[in-house]
Backbone bond lengths (Angstrom), bond angles and torsions (degrees), N, CA, C in turn:
res aa  C-N    CA-C-N  psi(-1)  N-CA   C-N-CA  omega(-1)  CA-C   N-CA-C  phi
1 M - - - 1.438 - - 1.501 111.70 -
2 Q 1.335 120.15 132.95 1.454 119.58 -177.66 1.541 105.95 -74.71
3 S 1.376 113.53 153.65 1.405 119.07 -172.86 1.553 113.45 -66.29
4 Q 1.332 116.33 -22.99 1.447 117.99 -178.95 1.487 113.11 -89.29
5 A 1.293 119.19 -7.42 1.475 122.58 -175.93 1.536 110.35 -67.80
6 N 1.304 115.74 153.82 1.503 119.19 169.64 1.482 112.25 -72.17
7 L 1.339 118.59 151.87 1.418 123.49 173.65 1.575 106.44 -99.50
8 N 1.348 117.23 118.36 1.401 121.61 -177.05 1.526 112.27 -90.79
9 W 1.367 115.94 115.72 1.451 120.69 -178.79 1.513 112.37 -99.87
10 G 1.358 112.63 145.92 1.427 119.43 165.92 1.592 107.12 -113.89
11 I 1.304 118.53 148.55 1.417 119.96 -175.24 1.574 107.22 -117.73
12 A 1.334 116.44 123.48 1.469 120.72 -178.29 1.523 109.11 -102.88
13 A 1.327 115.93 101.23 1.449 126.60 179.29 1.554 109.60 109.94
14 A 1.307 116.29 130.93 1.445 123.76 179.63 1.520 109.20 -104.04
15 G 1.345 115.46 76.08 1.499 118.79 -175.92 1.494 108.39 -128.60
16 R 1.348 113.07 -163.68 1.457 119.57 -173.99 1.520 111.87 -71.55
17 I 1.342 115.05 -46.89 1.501 119.31 -177.61 1.538 109.72 -65.66
18 T 1.348 119.09 -39.02 1.431 119.22 178.02 1.502 112.10 -69.86
19 Q 1.372 117.33 -33.25 1.460 118.80 173.04 1.520 111.90 -60.23
20 D 1.348 116.51 -44.55 1.424 121.81 -178.67 1.551 109.01 -64.73
21 F 1.344 117.45 -38.10 1.478 118.98 178.16 1.507 112.13 -62.24
22 V 1.357 116.91 -45.52 1.474 121.56 179.31 1.531 108.55 -62.20
23 T 1.344 118.26 -46.61 1.442 121.91 176.10 1.517 113.42 -54.83
24 A 1.301 114.14 -44.42 1.486 120.55 178.22 1.483 112.89 -63.66
25 L 1.340 117.31 -36.77 1.491 119.67 179.33 1.569 110.41 -61.98
26 G 1.331 113.82 -31.96 1.453 117.90 -177.44 1.532 113.52 -74.44
27 T 1.331 118.28 -6.37 1.442 122.06 177.26 1.582 113.44 -97.22
28 V 1.291 116.25 -2.70 1.489 119.46 179.72 1.535 110.33 -74.50
29 E 1.328 118.01 122.73 1.443 122.49 -175.88 1.595 108.01 -62.18
30 K 1.297 112.83 140.57 1.525 118.98 179.98 1.556 106.29 47.11
31 S 1.293 115.57 48.08 1.504 121.32 -171.62 1.545 109.78 -58.23
32 R 1.349 116.07 128.82 1.420 120.41 169.50 1.541 112.08 -107.71
33 H 1.354 111.28 28.69 1.438 119.03 -179.34 1.557 106.86 -107.23
34 V 1.346 118.21 125.46 1.469 119.47 177.25 1.515 107.16 -130.40
35 V 1.355 113.66 128.97 1.459 120.65 176.55 1.511 108.24 -88.10
36 V 1.304 118.41 115.24 1.530 121.89 -176.01 1.456 114.58 -102.76
37 A 1.394 116.23 -19.11 1.506 116.74 -177.88 1.529 108.57 -158.77
38 V 1.376 112.79 156.14 1.485 120.30 175.76 1.521 106.31 -138.87
39 A 1.331 115.59 146.07 1.461 120.52 -179.78 1.565 106.79 -137.16
40 D 1.381 114.31 150.12 1.425 119.17 177.58 1.540 105.75 -155.25
41 V 1.338 116.32 155.56 1.476 119.80 177.35 1.540 110.00 -66.42
42 D 1.332 116.50 -19.08 1.430 121.73 173.49 1.559 108.40 -104.83
43 G 1.278 118.92 104.98 1.416 123.15 -172.13 1.509 111.79 -60.51
44 Q 1.388 116.96 -35.30 1.427 120.59 -179.58 1.538 112.61 -67.11
45 R 1.310 114.54 -35.81 1.486 120.07 175.63 1.569 110.25 -63.82
46 A 1.320 111.89 -41.58 1.524 117.61 -178.96 1.601 107.58 -63.26
47 Q 1.334 113.81 -40.29 1.493 117.53 -178.40 1.526 109.70 -64.79
48 Q 1.367 116.29 -47.99 1.430 118.48 -179.02 1.511 112.78 -62.15
49 F 1.371 118.19 -38.72 1.487 124.11 177.12 1.510 108.09 -61.83
50 A 1.300 118.49 -44.50 1.469 123.54 -178.48 1.537 109.53 -61.63
51 Q 1.360 118.44 -44.33 1.433 122.79 -179.41 1.557 110.10 -63.92
52 R 1.266 114.33 -47.25 1.491 119.86 -178.46 1.502 112.79 -59.98
53 N 1.283 115.85 -34.97 1.484 121.06 -172.58 1.535 112.96 -108.20
54 Q 1.329 117.01 7.54 1.491 123.28 -179.50 1.523 110.00 53.11
55 I 1.331 116.81 49.23 1.476 124.28 176.21 1.510 107.97 -93.60
56 P 1.334 122.48 127.74 1.473 121.30 -173.09 1.482 116.82 -66.48
57 R 1.339 119.40 -32.79 1.477 118.74 -177.64 1.516 111.01 -130.34
58 H 1.381 112.81 148.22 1.451 120.55 179.96 1.542 107.70 -135.91
59 Y 1.312 116.36 148.36 1.454 120.29 -175.10 1.561 109.87 -129.63
60 D 1.297 116.31 143.89 1.462 124.73 173.24 1.534 104.89 -92.25
61 G 1.286 118.08 103.47 1.511 120.71 -171.17 1.452 113.43 92.70
62 F 1.345 119.44 168.97 1.434 122.43 -173.10 1.551 116.87 -95.47
63 D 1.359 115.56 -12.03 1.461 118.82 -176.53 1.518 111.50 -61.96
64 G 1.330 115.63 -42.49 1.507 119.94 -178.28 1.494 111.93 -62.44
65 L 1.356 116.16 -37.73 1.462 121.81 178.90 1.507 109.35 -66.95
66 A 1.327 118.52 -41.63 1.436 124.37 179.89 1.561 112.09 -62.14
67 L 1.405 113.29 -32.03 1.433 118.84 -179.40 1.560 115.91 -91.32
68 D 1.334 115.05 -4.38 1.492 120.73 -177.87 1.494 109.15 -70.42
69 R 1.306 118.55 112.68 1.469 123.29 -174.61 1.496 112.92 -69.46
70 E 1.330 118.68 -22.71 1.455 118.02 -179.24 1.525 112.47 -79.28
71 V 1.324 117.32 -20.04 1.469 122.72 -177.61 1.537 109.05 -75.97
72 E 1.407 113.69 118.49 1.454 117.88 178.45 1.594 111.84 -95.40
73 V 1.296 115.91 -32.78 1.484 119.58 -177.10 1.504 106.33 -142.96
74 V 1.402 113.35 142.04 1.442 121.38 -178.14 1.498 110.28 -115.25
75 Y 1.346 117.25 129.28 1.444 121.23 171.07 1.530 108.66 -95.09
76 V 1.338 115.98 115.45 1.467 121.69 -176.71 1.497 110.30 -96.98
77 G 1.309 115.95 116.33 1.492 121.40 -174.94 1.527 110.34 -128.27
78 T 1.340 117.35 31.17 1.425 119.87 176.21 1.523 111.03 -73.14
79 L 1.371 115.88 173.89 1.516 119.57 169.63 1.501 110.25 -59.13
80 N 1.310 117.71 150.55 1.503 124.66 -172.04 1.564 114.72 -46.25
81 P 1.370 116.62 -50.23 1.458 118.60 -174.95 1.533 113.29 -58.89
82 F 1.326 117.22 -23.42 1.463 121.48 -175.58 1.510 114.75 -94.33
83 H 1.362 115.06 -5.19 1.479 117.34 176.62 1.499 114.24 -55.34
84 Y 1.316 118.58 -46.88 1.417 121.35 -175.87 1.494 114.76 -56.28
85 A 1.379 113.88 -52.51 1.499 118.67 -177.67 1.531 112.48 -63.13
86 V 1.334 114.45 -42.78 1.488 117.89 -174.44 1.481 109.56 -72.37
87 V 1.339 120.91 -40.55 1.451 122.34 179.39 1.512 108.05 -66.90
88 H 1.360 120.37 -42.59 1.406 123.69 179.07 1.563 111.18 -57.27
89 L 1.281 116.01 -45.45 1.451 121.76 178.05 1.516 111.65 -59.22
90 M 1.337 120.18 -44.14 1.450 123.61 -177.30 1.524 110.05 -68.85
91 L 1.336 115.27 -44.60 1.481 120.01 -179.23 1.546 110.05 -62.03
92 A 1.356 114.24 -41.92 1.512 117.06 -177.42 1.499 109.50 -63.25
93 R 1.366 118.15 -25.57 1.475 123.25 -178.22 1.533 109.57 -90.67
94 G 1.342 117.05 4.37 1.443 120.10 177.48 1.534 115.95 80.22
95 K 1.398 115.17 22.48 1.486 118.13 179.66 1.531 107.31 -90.46
96 N 1.365 115.58 146.69 1.479 119.56 165.94 1.524 105.00 -74.72
97 V 1.373 116.37 151.25 1.406 119.67 -175.58 1.504 111.99 -137.01
98 L 1.367 118.09 133.77 1.423 126.54 164.16 1.554 106.13 -110.59
99 C 1.347 118.50 116.61 1.435 122.43 -177.95 1.521 111.14 -111.49
100 E 1.350 113.99 132.67 1.435 120.71 178.22 1.583 108.77 -55.30
101 T 1.304 114.80 145.19 1.476 117.91 177.38 1.495 110.88 -75.99
102 P 1.359 121.25 145.20 1.492 126.32 -4.17 1.552 111.12 -78.25
103 M 1.297 114.98 152.15 1.463 120.67 -177.86 1.558 108.73 -57.09
104 C 1.314 117.50 -46.26 1.515 122.96 -176.88 1.524 108.39 -149.33
105 L 1.326 115.42 178.69 1.471 120.76 175.61 1.508 114.38 -93.08
106 S 1.352 117.63 2.30 1.424 119.41 172.63 1.472 109.62 -152.75
107 V 1.344 117.16 156.75 1.459 120.11 179.37 1.526 112.85 -64.38
108 E 1.346 115.36 -31.69 1.500 121.52 -176.98 1.577 108.82 -64.93
109 Q 1.303 116.47 -46.51 1.454 121.22 175.33 1.516 113.41 -58.45
110 A 1.359 115.24 -42.65 1.521 118.53 -179.28 1.480 109.26 -66.42
111 K 1.382 119.25 -41.45 1.476 121.43 175.98 1.515 112.90 -53.32
112 E 1.372 113.42 -44.22 1.499 119.24 -179.60 1.478 111.01 -56.10
113 L 1.396 115.18 -45.09 1.447 120.63 -172.94 1.574 109.65 -69.39
114 Y 1.335 115.80 -43.66 1.422 119.58 -179.70 1.551 111.62 -62.95
115 T 1.393 116.86 -38.99 1.398 120.15 178.32 1.539 110.46 -66.61
116 L 1.355 117.09 -40.54 1.462 119.07 177.36 1.550 112.22 -63.16
117 A 1.320 116.96 -41.84 1.478 121.60 -178.95 1.559 107.68 -60.44
118 E 1.327 115.24 -42.07 1.484 120.26 -177.20 1.567 109.01 -66.76
119 Q 1.310 114.21 -42.15 1.505 121.34 178.60 1.546 109.83 -60.53
120 R 1.289 115.21 -42.38 1.493 120.24 -176.26 1.556 111.34 -83.38
121 G 1.288 116.67 -11.09 1.475 120.08 -179.58 1.491 114.61 69.45
122 V 1.417 116.19 36.17 1.437 119.85 179.88 1.467 110.61 -120.48
123 F 1.339 118.06 160.85 1.459 125.60 -178.02 1.520 108.57 -78.45
124 L 1.337 116.28 138.26 1.434 120.38 173.20 1.543 109.16 -144.18
125 M 1.315 115.43 131.57 1.476 120.41 179.51 1.483 111.37 -142.06
126 E 1.281 116.01 137.11 1.497 121.98 172.12 1.554 102.52 -80.00
127 G 1.300 118.83 135.27 1.465 125.38 -174.31 1.513 113.83 -76.68
128 M 1.335 116.37 62.30 1.444 121.57 178.55 1.552 105.26 -82.33
129 W 1.364 112.34 75.36 1.510 120.67 -168.26 1.539 113.37 -59.79
130 S 1.319 115.40 -26.75 1.477 119.06 -176.84 1.555 109.25 -53.45
131 R 1.326 116.93 -39.77 1.486 121.85 -172.96 1.497 114.76 -65.00
132 F 1.345 119.08 -13.99 1.472 121.16 -170.63 1.484 109.55 -107.74
133 F 1.365 120.80 -1.62 1.466 120.19 176.12 1.519 109.31 -72.01
134 P 1.340 118.09 145.49 1.475 120.10 178.26 1.540 113.72 -57.70
135 S 1.393 113.90 -25.46 1.449 116.53 177.27 1.554 113.59 -62.67
136 Y 1.348 113.81 -31.10 1.470 117.38 178.71 1.555 113.17 -76.85
137 D 1.319 113.85 -29.96 1.503 116.39 172.28 1.537 109.46 -65.38
138 R 1.324 115.49 -39.49 1.486 119.86 178.66 1.501 110.65 -68.90
139 L 1.354 117.43 -42.22 1.476 120.60 175.43 1.550 112.76 -56.61
140 R 1.310 113.73 -42.78 1.477 119.88 -179.33 1.548 108.51 -60.53
141 E 1.333 115.97 -43.54 1.453 122.23 -179.69 1.553 110.71 -64.80
142 L 1.319 117.16 -43.40 1.499 120.75 -178.00 1.514 107.95 -64.71
143 L 1.316 117.91 -42.98 1.479 122.37 -177.96 1.549 109.50 -66.20
144 K 1.379 114.35 -43.84 1.499 118.72 178.23 1.508 113.98 -60.89
145 N 1.352 113.79 -37.11 1.445 118.33 179.74 1.516 117.35 -86.35
146 D 1.383 114.16 11.39 1.416 122.29 174.92 1.484 116.67 58.29
147 V 1.352 116.24 31.48 1.453 124.60 -172.17 1.542 110.02 -60.54
148 I 1.371 117.03 -37.29 1.452 119.94 -178.61 1.588 110.51 -112.68
149 G 1.336 114.55 20.16 1.474 117.96 -179.00 1.498 114.62 70.63
150 E 1.311 116.71 -155.27 1.446 119.89 178.48 1.485 113.32 -77.45
151 V 1.322 120.23 124.42 1.491 121.25 -175.94 1.526 107.03 -74.20
152 T 1.361 113.38 131.65 1.457 120.86 176.08 1.524 112.58 -108.97
153 Q 1.363 116.70 -27.70 1.452 117.71 -175.91 1.539 110.46 -149.15
154 V 1.345 112.77 142.17 1.464 120.04 166.53 1.536 105.67 -119.56
155 K 1.354 116.49 123.35 1.433 120.28 -177.60 1.562 106.84 -115.88
156 V 1.314 115.31 127.65 1.465 119.80 -178.40 1.562 110.24 -126.30
157 Q 1.316 115.65 134.62 1.480 117.93 165.72 1.539 106.49 -125.99
158 H 1.338 114.65 127.46 1.464 119.18 -172.05 1.521 106.46 -140.84
159 G 1.341 117.25 111.97 1.429 119.75 -178.39 1.525 114.31 -150.90
160 F 1.359 114.11 136.33 1.445 124.16 171.77 1.496 108.01 -137.84
161 R 1.323 115.02 153.91 1.518 118.54 174.90 1.549 106.22 -75.04
162 L 1.294 117.96 91.61 1.429 123.66 -174.44 1.573 112.74 -126.07
163 A 1.388 115.04 -7.79 1.464 117.29 -171.35 1.524 116.23 -62.30
164 H 1.341 116.42 -14.37 1.494 121.95 178.08 1.516 111.99 -88.50
165 M 1.325 117.26 -13.58 1.491 120.38 -174.76 1.476 110.84 -80.77
166 E 1.377 113.97 136.07 1.485 122.37 -173.62 1.541 110.60 -53.41
167 R 1.350 115.80 -44.00 1.446 119.20 -175.23 1.555 111.61 -62.23
168 V 1.343 116.59 -25.43 1.449 120.64 178.83 1.526 114.12 -93.57
169 C 1.354 116.55 -41.03 1.462 120.31 -169.89 1.494 114.35 -95.54
170 N 1.345 120.61 -10.90 1.473 122.76 -174.00 1.478 109.36 -101.87
171 R 1.344 114.31 117.27 1.449 119.74 -177.13 1.539 112.97 -65.10
172 S 1.317 118.67 -33.62 1.470 121.89 -178.83 1.581 109.75 -71.34
173 L 1.341 117.66 -16.71 1.481 121.75 177.53 1.529 110.75 -100.63
174 G 1.338 116.14 14.32 1.471 120.56 -179.07 1.511 114.00 71.93
175 G 1.351 114.25 30.97 1.437 118.98 -177.38 1.552 111.68 -64.86
176 S 1.348 110.87 147.77 1.571 118.81 178.23 1.476 104.20 167.24
177 I 1.302 116.05 130.58 1.504 122.11 176.32 1.477 107.61 -67.82
178 L 1.364 119.74 -32.87 1.434 125.82 179.95 1.588 106.32 -59.94
179 M 1.376 114.38 -49.71 1.493 118.96 -173.96 1.535 110.54 -75.21
180 D 1.357 117.91 -25.00 1.416 120.42 -174.89 1.556 110.54 -82.84
181 I 1.385 117.74 -52.02 1.438 116.35 179.77 1.598 111.20 -128.40
182 G 1.308 116.50 -16.04 1.462 117.68 -176.14 1.527 112.35 -68.85
183 I 1.363 115.25 -22.04 1.460 120.88 177.98 1.532 112.96 -59.93
184 Y 1.333 113.37 -25.97 1.504 118.92 179.17 1.536 112.73 -72.91
185 A 1.345 115.78 -33.39 1.427 117.52 171.67 1.479 113.35 -65.89
186 L 1.340 114.49 -39.46 1.473 118.41 179.39 1.545 111.43 -63.49
187 Q 1.327 114.73 -40.40 1.447 117.47 -179.00 1.537 112.77 -67.59
188 L 1.290 116.32 -32.03 1.509 120.86 175.97 1.507 110.14 -64.48
189 G 1.265 119.67 -43.29 1.463 122.63 179.36 1.548 110.15 -64.10
190 Q 1.311 116.02 -39.55 1.480 122.50 175.78 1.553 108.80 -65.25
191 F 1.314 119.44 -43.56 1.450 122.45 -178.51 1.504 111.16 -64.11
192 V 1.312 116.18 -42.78 1.470 119.69 -172.78 1.528 110.11 -78.19
193 F 1.335 118.24 -46.29 1.455 119.28 -173.61 1.542 115.62 -89.54
194 G 1.341 115.75 -25.46 1.441 121.14 175.81 1.505 118.25 67.41
195 V 1.375 114.34 12.80 1.480 118.22 179.03 1.519 106.79 -138.22
196 S 1.383 115.14 163.61 1.470 118.06 176.80 1.530 111.12 -74.51
197 P 1.313 116.48 146.60 1.531 118.93 177.09 1.519 108.68 -66.60
198 V 1.349 116.66 148.41 1.448 121.14 175.45 1.456 112.08 -90.72
199 K 1.378 118.56 -20.97 1.428 124.36 176.52 1.531 108.75 -142.53
200 I 1.373 113.68 141.29 1.436 123.93 179.78 1.534 107.63 -122.81
201 L 1.345 117.02 112.45 1.455 117.54 -172.13 1.522 111.45 -128.35
202 P 1.309 120.33 91.53 1.474 121.98 173.02 1.478 110.97 -76.95
203 S 1.392 113.55 151.87 1.447 119.65 177.70 1.543 107.01 -153.86
204 G 1.365 117.21 174.15 1.385 121.29 175.03 1.534 117.78 51.05
205 T 1.328 112.60 32.57 1.490 119.31 -177.32 1.517 112.01 -77.31
206 Q 1.329 117.75 134.80 1.485 122.36 170.83 1.488 106.87 -115.38
207 L 1.356 114.30 122.24 1.414 123.18 174.14 1.525 111.75 -101.68
208 N 1.314 118.50 144.31 1.496 121.01 177.33 1.554 109.06 -85.48
209 K 1.312 116.68 -176.17 1.463 121.38 -177.69 1.537 113.66 -61.80
210 E 1.376 115.29 -22.84 1.482 118.10 176.35 1.489 114.21 -88.52
211 R 1.394 115.80 7.03 1.453 121.90 -178.59 1.527 112.42 66.73
212 V 1.330 114.95 40.49 1.446 123.20 179.70 1.517 106.69 -115.05
213 D 1.287 121.39 134.21 1.416 124.18 175.90 1.528 116.95 -65.73
214 V 1.345 119.30 121.45 1.407 122.54 176.30 1.557 111.99 -109.79
215 Q 1.303 115.58 -7.77 1.522 121.25 174.61 1.498 105.73 -156.39
216 I 1.334 114.62 142.45 1.492 118.39 178.68 1.525 107.10 -156.16
217 D 1.342 115.23 139.11 1.467 124.02 163.90 1.494 107.55 -103.16
218 F 1.333 119.85 142.77 1.457 119.82 169.75 1.508 111.39 -149.06
219 M 1.336 112.83 153.26 1.404 120.07 176.80 1.545 109.07 -125.84
220 L 1.354 115.81 122.79 1.435 120.21 174.22 1.523 109.69 -104.41
221 D 1.342 114.38 121.18 1.441 120.03 179.70 1.532 111.31 -95.16
222 Y 1.327 116.82 120.67 1.499 119.88 -174.32 1.575 107.43 -102.68
223 G 1.338 119.18 12.15 1.457 121.07 177.36 1.535 109.77 79.18
224 D 1.344 113.48 162.08 1.507 118.87 179.24 1.509 113.87 56.58
225 G 1.338 117.42 33.65 1.468 121.80 174.64 1.539 112.07 74.83
226 R 1.331 118.92 19.27 1.431 123.05 179.27 1.474 112.48 -105.92
227 R 1.337 118.02 134.44 1.468 117.19 -176.82 1.583 112.45 -155.17
228 L 1.302 112.39 154.00 1.463 121.45 170.73 1.500 107.83 -108.83
229 V 1.310 114.66 125.81 1.482 118.44 175.13 1.528 109.21 -117.77
230 A 1.310 117.08 129.60 1.470 119.67 -173.82 1.545 109.72 -138.78
231 L 1.337 111.47 143.08 1.498 121.75 167.87 1.597 103.95 -120.73
232 V 1.311 115.46 120.76 1.464 122.50 -177.35 1.503 104.40 -125.34
233 T 1.382 117.01 126.73 1.506 118.68 -176.76 1.505 111.70 -144.57
234 G 1.291 112.44 146.36 1.491 118.77 172.76 1.521 108.49 -106.62
235 L 1.348 118.29 12.91 1.500 121.93 -175.40 1.442 114.07 -99.74
236 E 1.344 118.04 -21.27 1.497 119.20 -178.56 1.522 107.84 -154.93
237 N 1.317 113.21 164.44 1.513 120.70 177.05 1.486 109.22 -86.93
238 L 1.340 117.31 126.97 1.448 120.31 177.04 1.524 107.21 -111.94
239 E 1.385 113.80 -175.32 1.480 120.36 -177.01 1.580 112.27 -70.87
240 N 1.305 110.87 -26.49 1.514 118.29 177.43 1.547 113.62 59.50
241 D 1.289 112.72 45.76 1.467 118.76 174.46 1.542 111.15 -122.16
242 A 1.281 113.87 167.06 1.482 118.34 174.91 1.538 107.99 -128.49
243 V 1.280 117.14 142.02 1.421 123.28 176.73 1.523 108.97 -120.74
244 I 1.349 112.37 121.93 1.495 118.95 178.28 1.496 107.43 -104.97
245 T 1.351 115.92 117.73 1.435 122.75 -175.51 1.491 110.11 -104.00
246 G 1.352 117.02 131.51 1.400 122.45 174.00 1.515 113.84 -125.25
247 T 1.309 117.10 178.06 1.464 120.02 -177.47 1.523 115.14 -67.44
248 K 1.381 115.23 -15.94 1.438 120.71 -178.52 1.495 116.66 -120.03
249 G 1.376 116.93 6.52 1.478 121.55 -179.91 1.481 112.72 154.46
250 E 1.333 118.71 -169.96 1.452 121.20 179.80 1.547 110.98 -139.65
251 I 1.299 111.29 158.58 1.513 121.78 177.73 1.565 106.58 -123.68
252 K 1.287 116.59 130.77 1.464 123.09 174.60 1.478 111.12 -110.31
253 L 1.344 115.54 129.44 1.451 122.69 176.23 1.523 107.46 -107.26
254 S 1.327 117.82 117.86 1.481 123.42 179.14 1.576 105.24 -82.58
255 N 1.333 115.99 136.52 1.500 119.01 -172.38 1.520 108.52 42.97
256 Y 1.320 114.24 65.15 1.471 121.97 -166.19 1.549 113.43 -56.83
257 W 1.322 119.26 -29.02 1.466 120.95 -177.22 1.499 113.32 -83.80
258 C 1.338 114.96 -12.80 1.536 119.29 175.33 1.519 105.59 -143.39
259 C 1.341 117.25 55.67 1.451 122.05 -163.85 1.517 113.51 -76.46
260 T 1.259 113.93 128.98 1.497 118.85 170.77 1.543 113.25 -117.39
261 Q 1.275 117.07 7.88 1.503 120.39 175.05 1.519 111.82 -148.35
262 I 1.325 115.34 130.35 1.417 124.50 175.55 1.499 109.47 -115.51
263 S 1.355 118.90 131.66 1.500 121.86 172.29 1.521 105.35 -119.19
264 R 1.357 114.53 149.66 1.456 120.38 172.29 1.495 111.64 -146.00
265 S 1.333 113.45 163.52 1.472 119.73 -178.92 1.552 107.53 -59.53
266 N 1.352 115.52 134.01 1.411 125.41 171.46 1.543 114.53 60.85
267 A 1.325 114.94 35.67 1.528 118.72 178.31 1.516 104.88 -154.32
268 P 1.369 114.34 146.90 1.469 117.19 174.73 1.527 113.92 -66.99
269 P 1.288 118.28 149.87 1.505 118.66 -179.71 1.566 109.87 -61.80
270 E 1.296 113.97 149.08 1.478 119.11 176.50 1.524 104.89 -113.90
271 S 1.381 116.28 137.50 1.484 117.63 -177.72 1.551 108.93 -136.87
272 W 1.365 113.85 155.64 1.481 121.43 -176.40 1.566 101.69 -132.87
273 P 1.347 121.14 83.77 1.440 119.32 -176.22 1.516 111.20 -66.14
274 L 1.361 115.45 147.15 1.486 121.52 174.17 1.491 112.31 -84.41
275 P 1.348 117.16 148.55 1.477 119.14 -179.87 1.480 113.50 -74.24
276 R 1.355 116.12 166.87 1.429 120.39 173.42 1.558 109.72 -75.95
277 A 1.347 116.38 156.82 1.430 119.94 -177.11 1.536 112.74 -131.52
278 K 1.314 117.58 171.31 1.422 123.03 -178.60 1.528 114.06 -63.30
279 F 1.356 112.62 -42.75 1.513 120.28 178.57 1.574 109.04 -118.60
280 D 1.315 114.76 158.87 1.421 120.44 171.07 1.527 109.57 -69.99
281 F 1.348 117.80 152.52 1.418 123.44 -179.51 1.544 110.89 -95.56
282 H 1.314 116.29 151.44 1.442 122.59 -178.78 1.502 113.90 -83.74
283 Y 1.342 117.04 -26.86 1.473 123.22 -173.47 1.535 111.43 -127.94
284 T 1.308 116.31 163.61 1.480 122.78 -177.37 1.497 112.11 -58.80
285 N 1.319 114.59 123.44 1.456 121.94 174.08 1.530 118.31 54.86
286 T 1.334 117.19 23.61 1.482 117.73 -172.46 1.528 112.10 -74.88
287 C 1.360 116.77 -1.23 1.459 117.31 164.94 1.525 110.03 -59.58
288 G 1.383 115.14 -23.52 1.463 119.37 -179.11 1.520 114.00 -72.43
289 L 1.369 116.46 -0.95 1.490 119.36 172.04 1.539 110.46 -63.85
290 R 1.407 114.37 -18.63 1.411 119.10 178.09 1.583 110.48 -59.45
291 Y 1.311 118.91 -31.63 1.402 120.09 -176.81 1.495 114.30 -71.43
292 E 1.333 114.60 -36.05 1.495 115.48 176.58 1.553 112.22 -75.96
293 A 1.335 116.27 -28.65 1.478 118.72 174.00 1.477 111.11 -61.90
294 E 1.328 114.90 -42.84 1.511 119.39 177.58 1.492 113.40 -63.76
295 E 1.333 116.55 -38.84 1.456 122.15 175.47 1.560 108.53 -59.91
296 V 1.289 118.44 -46.29 1.459 124.36 178.39 1.538 109.33 -55.42
297 R 1.342 115.40 -47.34 1.442 120.76 -179.25 1.546 111.71 -60.68
298 R 1.295 114.68 -47.84 1.477 121.36 -178.29 1.545 107.28 -61.46
299 C 1.305 120.79 -45.76 1.469 123.36 -178.65 1.514 110.82 -63.55
300 I 1.333 118.09 -43.55 1.468 120.30 -177.76 1.548 110.08 -66.99
301 E 1.329 116.57 -40.14 1.407 122.05 176.83 1.545 113.92 -58.68
302 K 1.332 112.18 -36.49 1.464 120.60 178.84 1.585 111.84 -85.91
303 R 1.309 115.39 2.07 1.508 121.67 -176.28 1.487 111.29 56.67
304 L 1.363 118.28 33.08 1.443 120.52 171.48 1.519 111.97 -79.50
305 L 1.357 119.12 148.84 1.491 122.45 178.77 1.481 110.31 -97.14
306 E 1.318 118.01 -7.84 1.507 120.65 174.97 1.510 109.43 -155.00
307 S 1.316 115.13 160.11 1.452 121.22 -178.54 1.532 108.50 -86.33
308 P 1.337 118.67 130.90 1.457 118.89 171.71 1.492 115.38 -62.49
309 K 1.367 116.48 -18.39 1.454 120.02 -176.07 1.523 109.73 -85.24
310 F 1.349 118.78 -20.56 1.466 121.91 173.62 1.520 107.47 -152.64
311 T 1.274 114.91 92.63 1.517 120.84 -171.69 1.503 111.88 -81.40
312 H 1.319 113.04 166.09 1.494 118.74 175.31 1.507 110.85 -56.74
313 A 1.330 116.74 -39.11 1.456 119.90 -176.77 1.492 110.75 -68.29
314 E 1.324 119.73 -38.02 1.468 122.38 174.99 1.483 112.97 -63.84
315 S 1.326 115.45 -42.76 1.475 120.74 177.36 1.490 110.07 -60.73
316 L 1.305 118.56 -46.20 1.489 121.35 177.27 1.450 114.46 -64.60
317 E 1.337 116.07 -35.85 1.520 118.29 175.65 1.518 109.62 -62.35
318 L 1.279 120.80 -44.48 1.465 122.07 -179.53 1.519 111.41 -66.48
319 A 1.341 115.94 -37.92 1.471 118.78 176.72 1.481 111.19 -64.20
320 A 1.308 119.19 -36.18 1.528 122.15 178.48 1.519 109.72 -68.79
321 I 1.340 117.66 -39.48 1.487 120.78 179.93 1.561 108.51 -66.63
322 A 1.274 116.58 -43.69 1.454 122.66 179.99 1.550 108.41 -62.70
323 D 1.341 118.47 -42.83 1.468 120.23 176.65 1.511 111.06 -61.26
324 E 1.338 116.11 -39.79 1.504 118.35 -179.32 1.494 111.97 -67.22
325 I 1.330 118.30 -41.68 1.467 121.80 175.62 1.522 111.08 -57.22
326 R 1.371 114.71 -49.53 1.452 118.91 -176.47 1.555 110.48 -64.56
327 R 1.363 115.54 -35.30 1.446 119.89 176.97 1.551 110.96 -61.63
328 Q 1.293 116.25 -43.28 1.479 121.14 -179.80 1.517 113.23 -68.13
329 I 1.338 115.45 -36.63 1.495 116.78 179.91 1.496 116.28 -91.33
330 G 1.394 115.90 -3.36 1.418 119.74 175.48 1.516 119.13 83.17
331 V 1.399 115.21 25.55 1.439 118.31 174.18 1.496 111.61 -96.37
332 V 1.339 117.78 119.78 1.410 124.06 -169.59 1.566 108.50 -126.39
333 Y 1.326 115.94 131.02 1.483 122.43 174.58 1.511 111.52 -102.98
334 D 1.361 113.85 152.43 1.417 118.32 174.51 1.534 112.57 -88.49
335 V 1.381 115.44 73.99 1.497 116.51 179.75 1.514 106.60 -122.44
């Protein structure tokens, strides 16, 4: 694909997160992103989504989208249990894919998809959108330059009143506060320490009547006195920040999973405000989905099969950690 060509997107699912993604695409300056089709299991929802966003084609079900020759890359924003089947369908048809996090409900399913993508020679990325914010580029630079010395602890508190929402509380829908927002704490530990944890210790878990976690504390021990400590809850609103403590100071990330401001000891805060958009967003800072979309475009233009900022191996490592936490706390899916 020539570098000046548009990137043609297909959208799999007509929901809130996919609406935010399409709205965010519209904020990219000199945008070379074009949404050409949308599909949903409810054809009427797909039609309404297409009308609202001036998308030329809409499909009842995902087969039509997979067969649409104009679509180069598909953003999959279905509910978690359906990620595997929809991503598999798109990859099998030779489409590049950006899949909403988590990629799948088990590390084994995720491995299958990454293997298929490599076999088909197409790009596949789990949408770990945190990694593509300018704040994370700056954080990488600060850590590399030893600004706070050797990091000893990452402390995260992440909470929203979500425990009543079907996607969090319903086991058959892949419910889990760990899988819904806790995955972002896990990725921050991975980003900062760059190695696998040697111990994974969940505690203080609250399961609902469906045996799904709605609150969890966990500690990941990375060895040599380095650890990630997190409280993740669907029962109350928390400050939703992360503090990275080193031997010479600390860095604070506000809204750490979609961070637009970094503060640190003895320096003024740095911020990266998000632009205004055509529609209001449903979730915190989801205008920032523009950054991962741009990363997808850059990777596809370079004919890369994965993003260096969030590799297949990193995605699988997080899936394995999440699997282990769920195993320890007794959350089991029918997959």
